[in-house]
VMD Tcl script that draws the C-alpha trace (Angstrom):
set ca {
  {21.65 19.23 23.12}
  {18.91 16.87 24.26}
  {15.23 17.55 23.56}
  {12.08 15.84 24.78}
  {8.70 14.94 23.18}
  {5.95 12.37 23.53}
  {6.43 10.70 20.12}
  {9.16 11.04 17.51}
  {8.28 9.88 13.99}
  {10.83 9.16 11.26}
  {9.14 9.88 7.92}
  {6.51 12.54 7.17}
  {4.66 11.02 4.26}
  {1.56 8.79 4.38}
  {1.83 6.76 7.58}
  {4.04 9.26 9.39}
  {2.09 12.35 8.41}
  {-1.24 10.73 9.25}
  {-0.02 9.45 12.64}
  {1.43 12.88 13.43}
  {-1.80 14.70 12.56}
  {-3.94 12.42 14.74}
  {-1.48 12.36 17.64}
  {-1.11 16.13 17.63}
  {-4.89 16.54 17.48}
  {-5.07 14.36 20.61}
  {-2.73 16.76 22.41}
  {0.49 14.73 22.09}
  {3.79 16.56 21.61}
  {4.99 15.12 18.29}
  {8.23 15.68 16.39}
  {8.53 14.37 12.82}
  {11.91 14.07 11.08}
  {12.17 13.57 7.32}
  {15.34 13.58 5.25}
  {13.49 15.08 2.25}
  {12.52 18.66 1.53}
  {8.96 18.90 0.27}
  {7.74 18.82 -2.43}
  {9.58 15.56 -3.06}
  {8.66 12.87 -5.57}
  {8.16 9.22 -4.62}
  {7.75 6.06 -6.70}
  {4.06 5.21 -6.32}
  {0.92 4.20 -8.19}
  {-0.54 7.39 -6.67}
  {-4.10 6.00 -6.52}
  {-6.39 6.27 -3.50}
  {-9.72 4.46 -3.50}
  {-12.64 6.00 -1.54}
  {-11.54 4.52 1.80}
  {-8.09 6.05 1.36}
  {-9.55 9.40 0.32}
  {-11.68 9.29 3.46}
  {-8.48 8.85 5.52}
  {-7.19 12.09 3.99}
  {-10.42 13.76 5.10}
  {-10.10 12.41 8.63}
  {-6.56 13.75 9.01}
  {-7.51 17.16 7.63}
  {-5.60 17.03 4.31}
  {-8.41 16.46 1.80}
  {-9.62 20.03 1.23}
  {-6.14 21.25 0.32}
  {-5.58 18.26 -1.97}
  {-8.89 18.91 -3.73}
  {-7.72 22.48 -4.29}
  {-5.03 21.06 -6.62}
  {-7.90 20.26 -9.03}
  {-7.71 16.46 -9.27}
  {-10.41 14.62 -11.18}
  {-12.80 12.83 -8.83}
  {-13.37 9.33 -10.22}
  {-16.62 7.67 -9.08}
  {-16.53 4.98 -11.81}
  {-14.66 1.72 -12.47}
  {-14.55 -0.05 -15.83}
  {-12.93 -3.51 -15.94}
  {-12.27 -5.30 -19.25}
  {-11.04 -8.89 -19.69}
  {-9.50 -9.98 -22.99}
  {-12.03 -7.92 -24.95}
  {-14.69 -10.50 -24.04}
  {-16.34 -9.03 -20.95}
  {-16.76 -5.56 -19.48}
  {-18.26 -4.28 -16.25}
  {-19.00 -0.64 -15.39}
  {-19.85 0.16 -11.78}
  {-19.62 2.86 -9.16}
  {-17.33 2.73 -6.14}
  {-18.80 1.95 -2.73}
  {-18.76 5.05 -0.53}
  {-16.53 5.31 2.52}
  {-18.12 7.83 4.86}
  {-19.03 10.83 2.68}
  {-16.52 9.87 -0.06}
  {-17.62 7.90 -3.14}
  {-14.77 8.66 -5.54}
  {-11.09 7.87 -6.15}
  {-8.22 10.32 -6.42}
  {-4.90 9.99 -8.22}
  {-2.60 12.77 -7.03}
  {1.16 12.94 -7.76}
  {3.22 12.65 -4.61}
  {4.82 16.04 -5.28}
  {1.37 17.51 -4.57}
  {-0.10 15.04 -2.10}
  {2.78 14.72 0.36}
  {3.10 18.48 0.77}
  {-0.50 18.58 2.00}
  {0.11 15.66 4.37}
  {2.95 17.64 5.94}
  {0.81 20.78 6.05}
  {-2.05 18.89 7.75}
  {0.32 17.48 10.38}
  {1.69 20.96 11.07}
  {-1.79 22.47 11.21}
  {-2.72 19.88 13.85}
  {0.27 20.95 15.95}
  {3.05 18.52 14.98}
  {6.63 19.80 14.70}
  {7.69 18.57 11.23}
  {11.38 19.08 10.44}
  {12.46 18.66 6.82}
  {16.03 17.78 5.75}
  {16.65 16.06 9.10}
  {18.29 12.62 8.99}
  {18.04 9.99 11.69}
  {21.41 8.57 12.77}
  {20.34 5.96 15.29}
  {17.68 4.86 17.73}
  {18.73 5.38 21.35}
  {18.00 2.87 24.11}
  {17.67 2.75 27.86}
  {16.89 -0.34 29.91}
  {16.09 -2.34 26.78}
  {13.57 0.23 25.52}
  {13.77 2.61 22.59}
  {13.87 6.02 24.23}
  {14.47 8.38 21.32}
  {16.74 9.03 18.35}
  {19.93 10.79 17.38}
  {19.69 12.83 14.22}
  {21.47 15.40 12.06}
  {19.75 18.63 11.11}
  {19.97 20.26 7.68}
  {23.37 21.78 8.54}
  {24.69 18.39 9.68}
  {24.74 19.27 13.37}
  {23.92 16.28 15.56}
  {21.15 16.33 18.16}
  {19.33 13.89 20.39}
  {15.64 13.78 21.16}
  {14.02 11.64 23.85}
  {10.51 10.25 23.41}
  {8.10 7.76 24.92}
  {7.65 6.19 21.50}
  {9.71 5.99 18.29}
  {7.70 5.38 15.10}
  {9.46 4.31 11.93}
  {7.43 5.47 8.93}
  {10.42 5.66 6.63}
  {9.49 3.23 3.88}
  {10.73 -0.10 2.59}
  {14.38 0.72 3.30}
  {13.49 1.73 6.83}
  {16.41 2.92 8.94}
  {14.29 2.46 12.05}
  {13.57 -1.19 11.16}
  {17.30 -1.77 10.76}
  {18.12 0.01 14.02}
  {15.66 -2.02 16.10}
  {16.71 -5.36 14.59}
  {13.52 -5.91 12.60}
  {14.59 -5.26 9.02}
  {14.50 -8.89 7.86}
  {10.87 -9.85 7.12}
  {9.48 -12.90 8.87}
  {7.20 -13.45 5.88}
  {7.29 -12.38 2.26}
  {6.62 -13.19 -1.37}
  {8.47 -12.40 -4.59}
  {6.69 -10.18 -7.07}
  {6.05 -11.35 -10.61}
  {5.07 -8.02 -12.15}
  {6.78 -4.70 -12.64}
  {5.16 -1.34 -13.24}
  {5.79 1.17 -16.01}
  {3.88 4.45 -16.13}
  {3.67 7.94 -17.56}
  {1.37 10.96 -17.46}
  {-0.42 12.87 -20.22}
  {-3.27 15.33 -20.89}
  {-6.67 13.72 -21.49}
  {-9.00 15.18 -24.17}
  {-11.91 13.30 -22.49}
  {-11.63 15.39 -19.34}
  {-15.08 16.50 -18.23}
  {-16.90 13.42 -19.59}
  {-17.93 10.20 -17.83}
  {-15.02 8.44 -19.55}
  {-12.71 11.14 -18.27}
  {-13.80 10.39 -14.68}
  {-13.46 6.60 -14.88}
  {-10.76 4.31 -13.49}
  {-9.97 1.77 -16.22}
  {-8.41 -1.67 -16.00}
  {-7.68 -3.81 -19.07}
  {-6.62 -7.44 -18.69}
  {-5.32 -8.86 -21.95}
  {-3.35 -12.07 -22.00}
  {-0.85 -11.99 -19.15}
  {-0.62 -8.17 -18.97}
  {-2.67 -5.52 -17.16}
  {-3.15 -1.91 -18.25}
  {-4.59 0.91 -16.13}
  {-5.71 4.49 -16.60}
  {-6.31 6.84 -13.65}
  {-7.65 10.41 -14.02}
  {-5.15 12.52 -12.10}
  {-4.15 15.97 -10.88}
  {-4.08 18.66 -11.92}
  {-6.85 18.07 -14.45}
  {-6.79 17.15 -17.32}
  {-3.81 14.93 -16.39}
  {-4.14 11.14 -16.49}
  {-1.78 8.41 -15.34}
  {-1.31 5.43 -17.70}
  {0.23 2.30 -16.23}
  {1.25 -1.14 -17.46}
  {1.97 -4.13 -15.24}
  {3.55 -6.94 -17.21}
  {6.37 -9.26 -16.17}
  {8.88 -7.70 -13.75}
  {11.65 -7.87 -16.37}
  {9.68 -5.47 -18.56}
  {10.58 -2.57 -16.28}
  {14.22 -2.64 -17.35}
  {13.32 -3.25 -21.00}
  {10.97 -0.26 -20.96}
  {13.70 2.12 -19.89}
  {15.96 0.88 -22.69}
  {13.46 1.68 -25.47}
  {10.67 3.80 -24.03}
  {8.56 4.53 -27.10}
  {9.10 1.07 -28.59}
  {7.94 -0.52 -25.35}
  {4.93 1.77 -25.12}
  {3.82 0.99 -28.68}
  {4.17 -2.75 -28.10}
  {2.08 -2.62 -24.92}
  {-0.67 -0.61 -26.59}
  {-0.76 -3.22 -29.35}
  {-1.23 -5.86 -26.63}
  {-4.09 -3.82 -25.09}
  {-6.29 -2.60 -27.98}
  {-8.99 -1.32 -25.61}
  {-6.46 0.84 -23.81}
  {-4.97 1.99 -27.11}
  {-8.40 3.25 -28.19}
  {-8.97 5.03 -24.88}
  {-5.60 6.83 -24.78}
  {-5.67 7.91 -28.43}
  {-5.41 11.68 -28.50}
  {-3.71 12.02 -25.13}
  {-0.97 14.66 -25.45}
  {2.04 16.00 -23.53}
  {3.28 12.54 -22.61}
  {5.94 12.44 -19.91}
  {8.92 10.11 -19.91}
  {8.39 6.60 -18.55}
  {9.10 5.63 -14.96}
  {9.46 1.99 -13.95}
  {10.39 -0.49 -11.25}
  {10.56 -4.27 -11.16}
  {11.24 -4.56 -7.41}
  {7.95 -4.74 -5.53}
  {8.21 -7.87 -3.38}
  {5.71 -8.11 -0.53}
  {6.53 -8.67 3.14}
  {5.56 -8.43 6.79}
  {8.10 -7.25 9.36}
  {7.74 -7.51 13.12}
  {6.38 -4.03 13.68}
  {6.21 -3.39 17.41}
  {8.55 -3.67 20.36}
  {9.49 -1.92 23.61}
  {9.05 1.76 22.81}
  {8.98 1.45 19.01}
  {6.65 0.69 16.07}
  {6.92 0.43 12.27}
  {4.06 1.94 10.27}
  {3.29 1.96 6.55}
  {5.81 0.37 4.18}
  {8.37 0.23 6.98}
  {6.40 -2.65 8.52}
  {4.34 -4.12 5.69}
  {4.35 -3.91 1.91}
  {2.18 -5.59 -0.71}
  {2.44 -5.74 -4.49}
  {1.24 -2.41 -6.00}
  {-0.76 -4.24 -8.69}
  {-3.82 -3.83 -6.42}
  {-3.12 -0.20 -5.43}
  {-3.61 -0.69 -1.67}
  {-0.36 0.62 -0.21}
  {-1.29 4.28 0.23}
  {-4.62 3.55 1.89}
  {-3.11 1.01 4.27}
  {-0.32 3.40 5.26}
  {-2.84 6.13 6.12}
  {-5.04 3.65 7.97}
  {-2.09 2.25 9.94}
  {-0.90 5.73 10.94}
  {-4.34 6.75 12.17}
  {-4.99 3.54 14.11}
  {-1.54 3.66 15.68}
  {-2.19 7.20 16.89}
  {-5.59 6.27 18.28}
  {-4.22 3.26 20.14}
  {-1.13 4.81 21.73}
  {-2.27 8.36 22.55}
  {-4.05 7.39 25.82}
  {-1.20 5.22 27.20}
  {2.03 7.02 26.27}
  {2.95 7.68 29.91}
  {2.69 3.99 30.91}
  {5.46 1.87 29.30}
  {3.80 -1.47 30.04}
  {0.41 -0.40 28.74}
  {2.08 1.23 25.72}
  {3.88 -1.95 24.71}
  {0.67 -3.98 25.06}
  {-1.17 -1.40 22.92}
  {1.55 -1.53 20.25}
  {1.27 -5.30 20.11}
  {-2.50 -5.14 19.73}
  {-2.13 -2.50 17.01}
  {0.28 -4.70 15.06}
  {-2.13 -7.61 15.22}
  {-5.01 -5.39 14.11}
  {-2.90 -4.19 11.18}
  {-2.16 -7.76 10.15}
  {-5.81 -8.78 10.30}
  {-6.70 -5.67 8.28}
  {-4.06 -6.27 5.60}
  {-3.47 -10.01 5.23}
  {-6.35 -10.58 2.79}
  {-5.09 -7.81 0.48}
  {-1.54 -9.17 0.87}
  {-2.75 -12.44 -0.63}
  {-4.84 -10.60 -3.22}
  {-1.69 -8.80 -4.36}
  {0.29 -12.04 -4.42}
  {-2.35 -13.70 -6.60}
  {-2.57 -10.72 -8.95}
  {1.20 -10.44 -9.36}
  {1.42 -13.89 -10.94}
  {2.02 -13.41 -14.66}
  {-0.46 -15.68 -16.44}
  {-3.36 -15.35 -18.92}
  {-6.73 -14.07 -17.76}
  {-8.72 -16.80 -16.03}
  {-11.80 -17.92 -18.03}
  {-13.64 -18.07 -14.70}
  {-12.82 -14.41 -13.99}
  {-13.96 -13.45 -17.47}
  {-17.34 -15.05 -16.85}
  {-17.66 -13.44 -13.42}
  {-17.02 -10.06 -15.03}
  {-19.55 -10.88 -17.77}
  {-22.21 -11.68 -15.16}
  {-21.47 -8.48 -13.24}
  {-21.63 -6.49 -16.47}
  {-25.25 -7.51 -17.06}
  {-26.38 -5.36 -14.16}
  {-27.82 -2.02 -15.26}
  {-27.81 -0.27 -11.90}
  {-23.96 -0.05 -11.89}
  {-24.02 -0.74 -8.14}
  {-20.70 -1.40 -6.35}
  {-19.69 -5.05 -6.63}
  {-16.46 -6.48 -7.99}
  {-14.64 -3.19 -7.36}
  {-15.15 -3.70 -3.61}
  {-12.02 -5.86 -3.54}
  {-9.99 -2.79 -4.58}
  {-12.01 -0.22 -2.63}
  {-11.93 -2.33 0.57}
  {-15.72 -2.47 0.73}
  {-15.36 -6.25 1.06}
  {-12.49 -8.74 1.23}
  {-11.30 -10.97 -1.61}
  {-13.13 -14.06 -0.23}
  {-16.32 -12.02 0.12}
  {-16.18 -10.69 -3.45}
  {-14.99 -13.94 -5.06}
  {-17.27 -16.18 -3.01}
  {-17.24 -19.94 -3.56}
  {-20.70 -19.69 -5.13}
  {-19.49 -16.99 -7.53}
  {-16.37 -18.99 -8.45}
  {-18.52 -22.05 -9.08}
  {-20.92 -20.06 -11.26}
  {-18.03 -18.62 -13.22}
  {-16.62 -22.12 -13.82}
  {-20.02 -23.37 -15.00}
  {-20.36 -20.48 -17.45}
  {-16.78 -20.85 -18.72}
  {-17.25 -24.56 -19.49}
  {-20.69 -24.00 -21.03}
  {-19.54 -21.07 -23.15}
  {-16.12 -22.53 -24.02}
  {-14.29 -19.43 -22.78}
  {-11.03 -21.30 -22.15}
  {-8.92 -23.44 -24.46}
  {-10.88 -26.55 -23.42}
  {-13.36 -27.63 -20.76}
  {-10.82 -29.89 -19.06}
  {-8.09 -27.22 -19.03}
  {-10.53 -24.65 -17.64}
  {-11.63 -27.06 -14.91}
  {-8.03 -27.88 -13.94}
  {-7.11 -24.20 -13.76}
  {-10.23 -23.39 -11.75}
  {-9.54 -26.17 -9.25}
  {-5.96 -24.97 -8.79}
  {-7.22 -21.41 -8.20}
  {-9.89 -22.68 -5.82}
  {-7.23 -24.42 -3.75}
  {-5.39 -21.10 -3.37}
  {-8.58 -19.29 -2.37}
  {-9.37 -21.97 0.20}
  {-5.86 -21.58 1.65}
  {-6.40 -17.83 1.99}
  {-9.75 -18.39 3.69}
  {-8.18 -20.83 6.15}
  {-5.52 -18.31 7.10}
  {-8.05 -15.51 7.58}
  {-10.03 -17.72 9.95}
  {-6.88 -18.62 11.95}
  {-6.02 -14.95 12.71}
  {-2.49 -15.95 13.75}
  {-0.01 -13.33 14.90}
  {3.29 -13.09 13.00}
  {2.61 -16.35 11.26}
  {5.25 -17.50 8.78}
  {3.08 -20.23 7.31}
  {2.97 -20.24 3.52}
  {-0.24 -20.32 1.49}
  {0.81 -22.32 -1.60}
  {-0.08 -20.66 -4.86}
  {-0.27 -17.23 -3.26}
  {3.15 -16.85 -1.69}
  {6.54 -17.34 -3.32}
  {8.94 -17.12 -0.36}
  {12.56 -16.01 -0.08}
  {12.10 -12.51 -1.46}
  {15.03 -10.18 -1.80}
  {14.13 -7.37 0.61}
  {15.46 -3.89 -0.15}
  {18.77 -2.99 1.45}
  {18.31 -0.77 4.51}
  {19.32 2.84 4.46}
  {22.59 3.40 6.22}
  {22.36 3.99 9.94}
  {25.53 5.12 11.65}
  {26.13 3.17 14.88}
  {25.98 5.42 17.92}
  {28.23 5.29 20.95}
  {26.09 4.44 23.99}
  {25.99 6.86 26.88}
  {26.85 5.62 30.33}
  {23.17 5.52 31.31}
  {22.20 3.65 28.16}
  {21.76 -0.11 27.89}
  {21.64 -1.31 24.31}
  {19.74 -4.58 24.49}
  {18.16 -4.71 21.07}
  {16.84 -8.13 20.00}
  {18.62 -9.64 17.03}
  {15.25 -10.43 15.48}
  {11.68 -9.74 16.47}
  {10.20 -12.07 13.90}
  {8.78 -14.76 16.16}
  {6.22 -16.89 14.35}
  {2.78 -18.32 15.07}
  {2.62 -16.26 18.27}
  {-0.95 -16.95 19.39}
  {-0.28 -17.08 23.13}
  {0.92 -13.53 23.65}
  {-1.52 -11.96 26.15}
  {-1.31 -8.69 24.24}
  {-2.84 -10.19 21.12}
  {-5.43 -12.64 22.40}
  {-8.85 -12.38 20.84}
}
mol new
graphics top color blue
foreach p $ca { graphics top sphere $p radius 0.5 }
foreach p [lrange $ca 0 end-1] q [lrange $ca 1 end] { graphics top cylinder $p $q radius 0.2 }
display resetview
């Protein structure tokens, strides 16, 4: 039995739920298919900075999420090797000036509820089988409902918001990234109950950088829960699962500041871990289809940007396509422009994540930058802007600030020697200059490598299985083998 809608979305979580809510609010007939039944857990750092929390507000999910009693975190404290500390507030995004850390079992339910409240038809336990095609365009999907009965739905637009192992990306021939970088770090985390709940410390996002390892603490939901997270070398993820408490004790010994903060935390959960977080860009738009969220772009979670970018991408996609869904030519041009806008929005944080995922000791220059920031008594937003998306990495770590940090590090003797500190700083400066050059170029689907940031030839996740469909007589299956064309600066849909 064939059905019809304006947009069909595969995946109801961050990007899919947000796109559905905004499309439905604009009067579009939206059907969302998700193979999960909610609540459903998801591997995630769970953190949303103020700009991401504001996206929840814009889609109508924030009030219900706040009802789960998460701790609102308006503070950031960053510590480097026990030598320098900065305490500052987050820069506000709209009316929101705090972070939230909400488990996905709570958060994703409210994303689905917000999409339904806006008018979207969200169907849980429904599995996509294939994308259907007509005249070289995606024209819908075939899927199985919760009983396994097969159906077909036609749509003007198919959106894949089904994560890193995207079935939609595989079905449209865009699964292989045209650009990517191997991760160096893994993540290992657990939850517990915080005795400091209700204090300033209990409402602070912490980050400890000691040696080549990073520790985090995020006040969470429901209060007084906190999430504690380590990001060491990627191989640590497997080691952690082999000896959970031994690993945890060793990491706390490596991070004495974190050990002091988490002392007294009770009801510890078991550890969860992953060492597979390689970053990538996939070609994310084509005739009648788009890839949103992790389906199209993923960056290392060390910087905690994935959730915000998925929500942002879903909203912007909805805003761009809603007015032109009935015009295939205009729709495809709009999709292309959206993809370029997403890349411009995300490429600086992609490089930020690549730089942060390199496992090496804390830079003496960074330590001195943090020391300088820590002298301020007004606690105004500053270095945290690079996480909160108040400013980009080049804007926060300006050339003047990097030069001042180098001067202080040599004068103070922060590094092992003045010459070693200078050599390391010059190597880092070369990377930062490469990132700046790319941001100025604003190339579309560029596969150029920024040395020192990117480590190519990642091992992308294997796609979810998609069962090949038998074409109907009126169907022409002309899918491109790859949509990853590079350095495409002449496409009229993406000109500046």
